[in-house]
Every structure is written in structure tokens, then in C-alpha cells.
C-alpha positions as CSV (number, residue, x, y, z in Angstrom):
1,M,27.0,1.1,2.8
2,E,27.4,3.0,0.0
3,R,29.0,0.5,-2.1
4,V,26.2,-2.4,-1.1
5,L,23.5,0.0,-1.9
6,I,25.2,0.8,-5.2
7,S,25.4,-3.3,-5.9
8,C,22.0,-3.7,-4.9
9,L,20.6,-1.0,-7.6
10,L,22.5,-2.5,-9.9
11,N,21.9,-6.2,-9.3
12,N,17.9,-5.3,-9.6
13,P,17.3,-1.1,-11.3
14,S,13.9,-1.3,-10.6
15,L,14.5,-0.7,-7.3
16,L,16.1,2.7,-7.2
17,N,12.1,3.9,-6.9
18,V,12.8,2.8,-3.2
19,V,15.5,5.6,-2.7
20,S,14.7,8.3,-5.5
21,S,13.0,10.3,-3.7
22,K,14.9,9.7,-0.5
23,I,18.5,9.8,-1.1
24,K,20.4,12.2,-3.3
25,P,23.8,12.4,-4.8
26,E,25.6,14.5,-2.5
27,Y,24.4,12.6,0.6
28,F,27.3,10.3,-0.4
29,D,30.6,10.3,1.1
30,D,32.4,8.8,-1.7
31,V,32.4,11.2,-4.3
32,F,32.3,8.7,-7.6
33,L,29.7,6.2,-6.3
34,G,27.4,9.8,-5.6
35,K,28.4,10.1,-9.3
36,I,26.8,6.6,-10.1
37,Y,23.8,6.8,-8.1
38,K,23.4,10.8,-9.9
39,K,23.2,8.9,-13.4
40,M,21.1,6.6,-12.4
41,L,18.7,9.0,-11.4
42,E,19.5,11.1,-14.8
43,L,18.3,7.9,-16.7
44,G,15.6,7.0,-14.6
45,A,14.6,3.2,-15.8
46,F,18.2,2.6,-16.4
47,S,20.0,-1.0,-17.5
48,T,23.1,-1.6,-16.2
49,P,25.1,-2.1,-19.4
50,I,23.9,1.1,-20.4
51,L,24.6,3.0,-17.3
52,A,28.1,1.3,-17.8
53,K,28.7,2.5,-21.0
54,E,27.3,6.0,-19.7
55,L,30.3,6.4,-17.3
56,N,32.6,4.4,-19.1
57,V,33.4,2.2,-16.0
58,D,33.3,-1.7,-15.7
59,F,31.1,-2.3,-12.8
60,K,32.2,-6.5,-12.9
61,L,35.8,-5.1,-11.6
62,M,34.7,-2.4,-9.1
63,F,31.9,-4.4,-7.7
64,D,31.2,-8.2,-6.2
65,I,27.9,-8.0,-7.8
66,E,27.3,-11.9,-8.5
67,D,28.0,-12.1,-3.8
68,L,25.1,-9.6,-3.6
69,V,23.0,-10.8,-6.2
70,H,20.3,-12.3,-4.0
71,Y,20.1,-9.2,-1.1
72,A,18.7,-7.1,-3.8
73,D,15.5,-6.9,-2.7
74,K,13.4,-3.8,-1.4
75,T,13.8,-4.5,2.7
76,T,17.7,-4.5,1.9
77,V,17.7,-1.5,-0.1
78,E,15.5,0.2,2.1
79,G,17.5,-0.7,5.1
80,Y,21.2,1.1,3.1
81,G,19.3,3.6,2.4
82,Y,18.0,4.6,5.6
83,A,21.1,3.9,7.2
84,L,23.5,5.8,4.4
85,L,20.9,8.8,5.6
86,E,21.4,8.5,8.9
87,D,25.2,8.2,8.1
88,Y,24.9,11.4,6.1
89,K,22.9,13.6,9.1
90,A,25.6,12.6,11.9
91,R,28.4,13.5,9.3
92,T,27.6,16.8,8.0
93,I,26.5,18.2,11.6
94,Q,29.8,16.7,13.0
95,Q,31.2,18.9,10.0
96,M,29.6,21.8,10.9
97,V,30.1,21.7,14.4
98,S,34.0,20.9,13.8
99,S,34.3,24.0,11.4
100,G,32.9,26.0,13.8
101,K,30.0,27.2,11.7
102,I,26.9,26.4,13.4
103,N,24.0,27.0,11.6
104,F,21.1,25.7,14.2
105,E,18.1,26.1,11.5
106,E,20.1,24.3,9.1
107,I,21.0,21.6,11.5
108,E,17.5,21.4,12.9
109,N,16.2,20.6,9.1
110,I,19.4,18.2,8.4
111,R,17.5,16.2,12.1
112,R,14.4,16.0,10.0
113,L,15.4,14.5,6.7
114,S,13.9,11.3,7.2
115,F,14.0,8.2,4.7
116,F,10.7,6.6,6.2
117,D,7.3,8.6,5.5
118,E,5.4,9.5,8.2
119,V,2.5,7.4,8.7
120,V,-0.5,9.2,9.7
121,N,-2.5,7.2,12.1
122,D,-5.7,7.6,14.5
123,E,-4.2,7.3,17.9
124,S,-7.4,7.4,19.3
125,E,-8.8,4.4,17.5
126,Q,-6.1,2.6,17.8
127,F,-6.3,3.0,21.6
128,L,-9.7,2.1,21.9
129,Q,-9.7,-0.6,20.0
130,V,-7.2,-2.3,22.4
131,V,-9.3,-1.1,25.1
132,Q,-12.4,-2.9,23.7
133,K,-10.6,-6.1,23.2
134,K,-9.1,-6.2,26.9
135,Y,-13.0,-5.1,28.1
136,A,-14.1,-7.9,26.0
137,H,-12.0,-10.5,27.2
138,E,-10.8,-10.7,23.4
139,K,-7.2,-11.9,22.3
140,D,-5.0,-9.0,20.9
141,D,-3.9,-9.8,17.6
142,R,-0.9,-7.6,17.8
143,T,0.8,-9.7,20.7
144,I,2.3,-13.0,20.7
145,K,2.4,-15.0,24.1
146,T,5.7,-16.3,25.2
147,G,4.0,-19.5,27.1
148,F,5.2,-17.8,30.5
149,Y,2.3,-16.9,32.4
150,E,3.5,-14.6,34.8
151,L,5.5,-12.6,32.3
152,D,2.4,-12.5,29.8
153,K,0.3,-11.5,32.1
154,R,2.6,-8.5,32.6
155,I,3.1,-7.4,29.1
156,D,0.5,-9.2,27.1
157,G,3.5,-11.2,25.3
158,F,5.3,-9.5,22.3
159,R,4.3,-7.0,20.5
160,K,4.6,-7.1,16.6
161,S,7.1,-4.4,15.2
162,E,9.1,-4.6,18.8
163,A,13.1,-5.3,18.9
164,I,13.0,-7.3,22.1
165,F,16.5,-8.2,23.4
166,I,17.3,-11.0,25.9
167,G,21.0,-11.2,27.9
168,G,22.3,-13.1,30.0
169,R,26.0,-14.2,30.5
170,P,27.9,-17.2,28.4
171,G,26.0,-20.3,29.7
172,S,23.5,-18.9,31.5
173,G,21.1,-20.3,29.3
174,K,19.7,-17.5,26.9
175,T,19.8,-19.9,24.3
176,T,17.7,-22.5,26.0
177,Y,15.2,-19.7,27.0
178,G,15.0,-17.9,23.6
179,M,14.3,-21.6,22.3
180,N,11.2,-22.6,25.1
181,V,9.9,-19.3,24.2
182,A,10.1,-19.7,20.2
183,Y,8.7,-23.3,20.8
184,N,5.6,-22.5,22.7
185,M,5.0,-19.6,20.1
186,A,5.3,-22.1,17.5
187,M,3.0,-24.6,19.3
188,N,0.4,-22.4,19.5
189,G,0.3,-21.7,15.7
190,Y,2.9,-18.7,15.1
191,K,5.5,-19.1,12.4
192,V,8.7,-19.0,14.1
193,L,12.4,-18.7,12.6
194,F,15.1,-19.3,14.6
195,C,18.6,-18.0,13.2
196,S,21.6,-19.7,15.5
197,L,24.7,-18.1,14.7
198,E,26.7,-20.2,17.2
199,M,25.0,-23.8,17.0
200,A,23.8,-26.0,14.5
201,A,20.3,-26.9,13.7
202,V,20.9,-30.3,14.6
203,E,22.3,-29.1,18.4
204,L,18.9,-26.9,18.6
205,H,16.7,-29.6,17.6
206,T,18.0,-32.3,20.3
207,R,18.1,-30.0,22.9
208,L,14.1,-29.4,21.7
209,I,13.3,-33.0,21.7
210,K,15.2,-33.0,24.8
211,S,13.1,-30.3,26.6
212,I,10.0,-32.1,25.0
213,T,10.2,-35.7,26.2
214,K,12.3,-35.2,29.5
215,I,14.4,-37.9,27.9
216,N,18.2,-37.1,28.1
217,N,20.3,-40.2,28.3
218,Y,19.9,-42.2,25.3
219,E,22.6,-44.8,26.2
220,E,20.1,-46.5,29.1
221,M,16.7,-45.3,27.5
222,S,14.0,-47.8,26.9
223,E,12.7,-48.9,24.0
224,Q,9.0,-47.0,24.7
225,D,11.3,-44.0,25.3
226,F,13.3,-44.4,22.0
227,N,10.0,-44.4,20.0
228,E,8.7,-41.4,22.1
229,I,11.5,-39.6,20.3
230,I,11.4,-41.1,17.2
231,Q,7.7,-39.6,17.4
232,E,8.7,-36.4,18.9
233,S,11.3,-35.6,16.5
234,K,9.4,-36.4,13.3
235,R,5.9,-34.5,15.0
236,V,8.2,-31.1,15.5
237,K,9.8,-31.4,12.0
238,S,6.4,-32.3,10.0
239,E,3.9,-30.4,12.1
240,V,5.5,-27.5,14.2
241,P,5.9,-23.7,12.7
242,L,9.6,-23.6,14.1
243,F,12.1,-23.0,11.1
244,I,16.1,-23.3,12.0
245,Y,18.2,-21.2,10.1
246,D,21.9,-22.1,10.6
247,K,23.9,-21.1,7.7
248,P,27.4,-21.2,8.1
249,G,28.9,-17.4,8.6
250,M,25.6,-15.8,8.7
251,L,25.5,-12.1,8.6
252,W,23.1,-9.5,9.1
253,E,22.4,-9.4,5.5
254,D,21.6,-13.0,5.5
255,I,18.9,-12.3,7.9
256,V,17.3,-9.9,6.0
257,Y,16.9,-11.7,3.3
258,K,15.9,-15.1,4.9
259,A,13.2,-13.3,7.0
260,T,12.0,-11.3,4.1
261,E,11.9,-14.5,1.9
262,R,10.1,-16.5,4.4
263,H,7.5,-13.0,5.2
264,K,6.4,-12.9,1.1
265,K,6.0,-17.0,0.7
266,E,5.4,-18.7,3.9
267,G,4.7,-16.0,6.0
268,V,6.8,-15.4,10.0
269,D,5.3,-14.3,12.9
270,V,8.5,-13.4,15.0
271,V,12.4,-13.7,14.3
272,F,14.9,-15.2,16.9
273,I,18.5,-14.3,16.7
274,D,21.2,-15.9,18.5
275,H,22.9,-13.8,19.3
276,L,24.2,-10.5,18.8
277,A,28.0,-10.6,20.2
278,I,28.8,-12.5,17.0
279,L,26.7,-11.1,14.5
280,K,28.3,-8.8,11.5
281,S,27.2,-7.4,8.9
282,T,28.9,-6.7,5.1
283,L,29.7,-3.4,6.0
284,S,32.4,-2.2,7.3
285,F,32.8,-0.2,10.9
286,R,35.4,1.5,12.8
287,S,34.6,-0.2,16.1
288,R,32.7,-2.9,16.9
289,Y,30.7,-0.4,19.0
290,E,29.4,1.4,15.5
291,E,28.8,-2.1,14.1
292,V,26.6,-2.9,17.5
293,S,24.4,0.9,17.1
294,Y,24.2,-0.3,13.2
295,L,23.2,-3.9,13.8
296,T,20.4,-3.1,16.8
297,A,18.8,0.0,14.5
298,Q,18.8,-2.1,11.6
299,I,16.7,-4.9,14.3
300,K,13.9,-2.3,15.0
301,V,14.2,-1.6,11.1
302,L,13.7,-5.1,10.3
303,A,10.9,-5.5,12.9
304,R,8.8,-2.0,12.0
305,K,8.8,-3.1,8.2
306,L,7.9,-6.5,9.0
307,D,5.1,-5.9,11.6
308,I,6.7,-8.9,13.5
309,P,8.5,-8.7,17.1
310,V,12.1,-9.5,16.3
311,V,13.9,-11.2,19.7
312,C,17.8,-10.8,19.9
313,L,19.7,-12.4,22.3
314,C,22.8,-10.9,23.4
315,Q,25.3,-11.2,26.4
316,L,26.6,-9.0,29.0
317,N,29.8,-8.1,30.1
318,R,32.2,-9.7,32.8
319,A,31.8,-6.2,35.2
320,L,28.8,-7.8,37.2
321,E,31.1,-10.8,38.0
322,T,33.0,-8.4,39.8
323,R,29.5,-6.8,41.8
324,E,28.3,-8.7,45.2
325,I,24.8,-8.1,43.5
326,K,25.0,-10.7,40.4
327,A,21.8,-9.5,39.1
328,P,21.9,-8.4,35.1
329,T,21.1,-4.3,35.1
330,L,21.1,-2.4,32.0
331,S,24.4,-1.4,32.2
332,D,25.5,-5.0,31.7
333,L,24.9,-5.4,28.1
334,R,27.8,-5.8,26.1
335,D,29.2,-3.5,23.3
336,S,27.1,-0.9,23.1
337,G,24.3,1.6,25.2
338,S,22.0,1.6,21.6
339,I,20.7,-2.2,22.8
340,E,19.2,0.3,25.5
341,Q,18.1,3.0,23.2
342,D,16.5,0.4,19.9
343,G,14.8,-2.2,22.6
344,D,11.5,-2.0,23.3
345,L,11.7,-4.4,26.1
346,I,14.7,-6.0,27.3
347,G,14.9,-8.5,29.8
348,F,17.3,-10.8,31.5
349,I,18.4,-14.6,32.5
350,Y,19.4,-14.9,36.2
351,R,20.8,-17.6,37.4
352,P,21.9,-17.4,41.1
353,E,23.2,-21.4,40.8
354,Y,25.4,-19.9,37.3
355,H,27.3,-17.3,39.6
356,L,27.9,-19.2,43.0
357,K,29.1,-22.0,41.1
358,D,32.6,-20.7,40.5
359,K,33.1,-20.0,44.0
360,E,33.7,-23.4,45.2
361,P,36.5,-23.2,47.9
362,D,39.1,-26.2,46.8
363,D,39.1,-27.6,50.5
364,I,36.0,-30.1,50.3
365,T,36.5,-30.6,53.8
366,S,36.4,-27.0,55.2
367,Q,33.9,-24.9,56.8
368,E,34.1,-22.6,53.7
369,H,32.6,-25.4,51.3
370,Q,30.0,-26.8,53.7
371,K,28.4,-23.2,53.6
372,W,29.2,-22.7,50.0
373,Q,27.2,-26.6,49.4
374,M,24.0,-25.1,51.6
375,E,24.2,-22.0,49.6
376,M,24.0,-24.3,46.4
377,D,21.5,-26.5,47.6
378,E,19.6,-23.2,48.1
379,V,19.7,-21.7,44.5
380,K,20.0,-24.5,42.6
381,G,17.6,-25.3,40.1
382,K,16.2,-21.7,40.2
383,A,16.2,-18.4,38.5
384,Q,14.6,-15.2,37.3
385,F,13.6,-13.3,34.2
386,I,14.1,-9.8,35.2
387,L,12.4,-7.3,32.8
388,G,14.4,-4.0,33.0
389,K,12.7,-2.6,30.7
390,N,9.5,-2.2,29.0
391,R,8.1,0.7,26.7
392,R,4.8,-0.4,27.0
393,G,4.3,0.1,30.9
394,L,5.8,-2.3,34.2
395,I,9.3,-3.5,34.8
396,G,9.3,-6.4,37.5
397,K,11.3,-10.3,38.1
398,F,9.6,-13.2,37.2
399,K,10.5,-16.4,39.1
400,L,11.6,-19.6,37.1
401,G,13.1,-23.0,37.6
402,F,15.3,-24.5,35.3
403,D,16.3,-27.8,34.5
404,G,19.2,-27.9,32.2
405,A,19.8,-31.4,31.6
406,N,16.4,-31.3,29.5
407,Y,17.0,-27.7,28.5
408,T,14.3,-26.5,30.2
409,F,13.0,-23.3,31.8
410,Y,9.6,-23.5,33.6
411,E,7.6,-21.1,36.1
412,R,8.1,-21.6,40.0
413,N,5.7,-20.5,42.7
414,N,8.5,-21.0,45.4
């Protein structure tokens, strides 16, 4: 992270003021990078050629500057500055503990170091504004409805600046649910950026059109069906503010850049990321656990900085497959407990049919198979959205139906 931060500053020296008051040269773990940064501070409004001459260094040999040039924006530098400071704090405190020279006052002072200035808000005034809007049945402009009535009734919708995680086993339908919610929001006029690390944009567009038209057998469709598909495909592309970003090899820094760029130019109201299990950063980490912990924290930072909801889909670990009760819980989140820590809202897609289908007995004439078939018929097409964490209030379960052929979740009563 230290190398990337320095590279960003070399590409865009004007961004030095973003970190200069928060990051000191001694915060760097790499002594030489700290020396470069110190010289930047001494020169102030420096240029890269002058800096190279002062230090007698060829930066082109040290840094892959060209590959990082498009990352050099304010939000990205803030993200790396924040990460560098947090790394310094953790490293310094750990060194003090390991050495046995524990100074609690000094540790507390280090812990209090913060990259972002504390914003003083009138919480009473903010609270009363929210209450007044609810009392007057006015729209809360800080929430975006998901389009699922029971969930929205409980949480009011996804709130700006929140990090939202939606988990599910591979193949359980989390991408479908994410696309359903993204489309609902876009249809209400919100500008949605859907970052797909796994599926190409054309695949997601295909799923979306099937969900809208309920036409999934293209070989046997009528001429009327064909015309409807053409019409809906063009309408979605030209009229619905849903942009699918599917850059091959997409990294976290690509998402930050794309979200920030679109937020400045066209505006972005909500970002979806599909999905955390394959999301990586340009930084190096000692373990996947550390990387995921970094990413979940950065997802929260992005949500706060752009003041929008950031929704990240994530996989659940295999532990639940060994349990009798398959309904997901927070402990089933894969790779890192930081998801539970950093998430403002955490939900799960649960389809009993998904888990039961793997238990089909081999002998289709046996009583066990008949019993299995009856159980399958009972749960077929049924699903739940489980709200496992809600910083704003209550949690709960909400009934859903699942139309797999048309990639659609819908609300059901029974």
C-alpha cells in the first residue's frame, strides 16, 4: 500500500495535500519510501522530475507508474492513506506489546490517530428531520427502496453511506437477487453501478431480460415474443440507469476508480459488487483473511466517501452443509469476521430446495426417494431473505418465491 500511495503521488503531485496533514514519514514501514515521502513534504508543490533529481532516483525503474496513472484520484489516495495509517497503528502497538515496553497512555494516543476528520453533526436536528418526514409520510431521501415490500417495511431501504453484504452459497441465487434489487432501484430512477467480477455483462443482461419478459425458451418463442424481447432489451439499455461494469481481471482499485469517475460525471446512487470471494487488491497480504479484512473496511470507506449504499455479494462457507439446520447465520460468512464487523446490513439468501436437491436417494423406486420427492415438492420455488444484522434496528426473515428459469425472486404469502 505504501508503494501504491507513493506512485499515486508521483503521478499526481497535487494530491499530496490530501495526506500531508495526516501521514508522517515515520508512519512508513519501508524506510526508503518514507524518505521519498519526507522529501515530497519538504518540497511542497513538487514535480516528479525535480523530486527524482533531489533524491537521485529513477522512479521509472522503481514504480510501474503507467499502470497506476488512472488510480491517482482523491478518493483512491484517501483510501491508501487511511490503510497506511491503520497499518502503522497496528504495527506500532504490536511492537510495543512484543517488546514488553507497554505504555498505555502512548498506546491510547496511537489508537486515537485518525485519517478522516471528525465531522460535528447536530444529531438532534438530524433525528428530528427523519421523524418529521416519517410523520408527514414524506420520502426519506437517504434511503433507497429495494422493491421488496416486507424488507423495505423493516429497514426503509438501503441507506446512504452503508456497507451492505448479501451472502449465499454458490448457486443459491445471490447474483439473481442482487440484479433484481439493482433493477428495481434503477426503475425508480436511481443510478446503479453493478460491478460483475464473475459474469460478463451480456450474461447479466440476458438474465435481466428473461426476468422482465418471462420468456426463456428462445428456440420456441413466437414472433410476438421475439418483438417483445427486442423492445425490452433496447428499453433497458437506453432508458434504465443500470450500468454493468465487467472489466476482465477487475481489482478493488478498478471499482474505486469507476465508481468515483461515474459519481463525478453522471452520478451514482448505489454500487453493487459481485462478489467478495474473487475480489482482490493491488496490494500484497500475508493471508486471504487479511485481504478480505482490508477489502470490507475499504467498502465501508467508499460508501462513506461517496455517501451511497455499497452492496457487496459474498459467499458462505461450507460449514452449514454439515448442519441439520441449513439456514445461514453470521458465522457462515466466508473468509473473514470483518464482514460482520464492517457491515451495516447483512442478509442471506436461503433456498431449502438448493440444499435438499443434493440429498436425492439413488434408488428412485425406494420409499426414501418418495419421501425426498414429497419434501422437494413442499419447498420447490420457496426462499427466504434472512436479515442477520441491522445496525438500524430489528432483524428477521422474509418469505420469497424463486423462479429459477426466469432469474427472479418475488414476494410470497404462503
